[in-house]
DRENPA-624169 format. One line per 2 residues: number of its first residue (from 0); for each residue x, y, z of C-alpha. Coordinates in pm, 1 decimal, decimal comma. Layout:
<recs>
NUM) X/Y/Z  ...;
</recs>
This chain:
<recs>
0) 1671,0/1217,8/2472,2  1617,6/1057,0/2116,4;
2) 1894,2/1082,4/1876,8  1807,9/1105,0/1518,4;
4) 2004,0/1142,6/1186,8  1801,4/1379,9/972,7;
6) 1946,9/1533,4/645,8  2298,2/1405,3/736,2;
8) 2276,4/1597,3/1069,1  2255,3/1446,9/1428,6;
10) 1974,9/1586,6/1638,7  1865,7/1518,4/1995,4;
12) 1518,4/1578,4/2090,8  1333,8/1542,2/2430,5;
14) 1020,4/1370,4/2332,4  854,0/1047,1/2413,3;
16) 935,5/750,2/2194,5  576,5/731,9/2066,6;
18) 559,4/1076,6/1911,6  521,2/1050,2/1542,1;
20) 839,3/1139,9/1353,3  627,6/1387,0/1159,8;
22) 577,0/1616,8/1470,5  940,7/1598,7/1545,4;
24) 1049,1/1699,0/1198,1  795,0/1991,4/1201,4;
26) 752,2/2100,8/1542,6  1091,5/2039,9/1708,8;
28) 1322,3/2070,6/1410,2  1116,1/2327,5/1224,0;
30) 1166,6/2147,7/882,2  807,5/2239,2/754,5;
32) 862,7/2099,7/394,1  710,2/1771,0/528,3;
34) 333,6/1821,6/533,7  52,5/1699,0/768,2;
36) -223,6/1566,2/554,2  -440,5/1305,5/704,1;
38) -244,0/1165,8/999,9  -324,3/802,8/916,1;
40) -77,9/731,6/656,1  -319,9/758,4/382,7;
42) -236,3/1067,2/177,1  142,8/1067,0/159,6;
44) 178,4/1445,9/238,9  436,1/1356,4/505,3;
46) 650,8/1114,4/305,2  1021,1/1113,3/400,8;
48) 1307,5/870,9/318,3  1383,4/639,4/586,7;
50) 1730,3/452,2/492,6  1644,6/529,4/130,5;
52) 1287,7/403,1/157,5  964,5/638,1/101,4;
54) 771,8/607,0/444,7  484,1/808,8/611,4;
56) 651,2/1007,5/863,4  291,6/1034,6/1046,0;
58) 299,0/656,4/1111,4  659,8/619,2/1256,3;
60) 706,3/661,5/1630,5  1029,6/874,2/1666,4;
62) 1174,7/591,6/1873,5  1167,4/361,0/1595,8;
64) 1360,9/608,3/1370,6  1651,9/608,6/1595,9;
66) 1965,3/471,1/1414,5  1817,6/514,0/1075,4;
68) 1910,8/788,4/798,5  1608,1/1015,8/742,7;
70) 1582,2/1251,9/452,6  1332,4/1520,5/407,1;
72) 1219,4/1731,8/105,5  1462,3/1997,6/239,0;
74) 1760,4/1780,4/139,9  1640,1/1532,6/-113,7;
76) 1772,8/1767,7/-391,5  2143,7/1678,9/-275,0;
78) 2065,2/1317,0/-415,4  2081,4/1243,2/-784,5;
80) 1729,0/1118,5/-809,5  1605,0/1411,2/-591,3;
82) 1778,9/1671,8/-801,4  1647,3/1516,6/-1123,6;
84) 1300,3/1512,9/-981,4  1288,3/1861,4/-846,1;
86) 1414,9/1986,7/-1185,8  1151,2/1783,5/-1374,5;
88) 881,8/1917,7/-1153,0  956,7/2271,1/-1287,9;
90) 1006,8/2159,5/-1638,9  680,1/1993,3/-1635,3;
92) 492,3/2257,7/-1434,1  357,7/1986,0/-1196,2;
94) 232,0/2178,7/-883,5  -119,0/2329,1/-881,2;
96) -187,0/2425,7/-520,1  142,5/2250,7/-416,5;
98) 34,3/2099,3/-81,6  101,8/1742,0/-170,5;
100) 403,3/1805,0/-385,7  680,6/1755,2/-111,2;
102) 533,0/1399,1/-54,5  512,0/1335,3/-424,4;
104) 875,8/1440,8/-496,8  984,4/1217,4/-213,7;
106) 798,6/929,3/-351,6  923,5/976,3/-700,8;
108) 1276,8/1016,3/-593,4  1269,9/689,6/-390,6;
110) 1123,8/517,6/-701,5  1400,7/643,6/-933,1;
112) 1677,2/555,1/-690,7  1569,9/188,8/-716,8;
114) 1421,4/190,6/-1059,0  1596,7/424,6/-1283,1;
116) 1382,9/377,1/-1582,4  1026,6/303,3/-1447,6;
118) 725,8/224,9/-1676,1  414,0/407,0/-1649,9;
120) 253,8/118,7/-1451,4  546,5/129,1/-1210,3;
122) 508,8/504,2/-1163,3  138,6/465,1/-1120,3;
124) 188,8/177,9/-870,3  455,4/355,3/-660,0;
126) 293,5/684,8/-646,7  -68,4/586,4/-614,9;
128) -71,1/627,4/-247,1  12,7/998,3/-265,8;
130) -314,3/1184,0/-315,6  -321,2/1501,7/-503,7;
132) -651,7/1677,2/-467,6  -600,1/1892,0/-762,5;
134) -541,9/1582,5/-994,0  -211,0/1655,7/-1138,6;
136) -137,0/1282,4/-1181,2  -67,5/1305,9/-1562,1;
138) 191,2/1595,9/-1498,0  341,8/1394,7/-1214,3;
140) 387,7/1088,4/-1429,4  542,4/1312,7/-1700,6;
142) 776,2/1462,1/-1465,6  899,5/1135,2/-1323,5;
144) 959,1/1016,8/-1700,2  1139,7/1336,7/-1753,6;
146) 1361,4/1283,2/-1426,7  1424,3/945,3/-1536,1;
148) 1568,3/1066,7/-1889,9  1761,2/1345,4/-1699,6;
150) 1927,5/1086,7/-1480,6  2010,9/867,8/-1776,0;
152) 2158,0/1173,5/-1960,9  2379,7/1264,3/-1667,8;
154) 2163,0/1538,9/-1522,4  2061,1/1713,1/-1860,9;
156) 1695,1/1717,9/-1938,0;
</recs>
């Protein structure tokens, strides 16, 4: 049994330690907001926070996730940065097809947690590994800027 802390709750799963964290999150815990995209860590659809840092869950063996705090899209809204990003996503009408958006939101929330007032270049650098096949990159950047302003104003857009 492998013990994990996901979204503030303890979970025990009976899997081999080399199973990707993504599959445990989706298939065993039924938290399906974290998406499978490419399976090789290139698209960002599976992004989660591991000890506050944006990580590709398809590339993390579940055995290496033990003892770490994992946050998925289902819980990121309980953090100040996550709540601001989710609100900004709606304000800026970011999603088109929506498939990549959970990974985009997770990457943006991690960025704002450590860099509350990012430049356009910092936004682009930090989110460039998260692919959007619909090409909503300008709306994503606008939403991160809106979320940044919201956080600085105490939660008001």
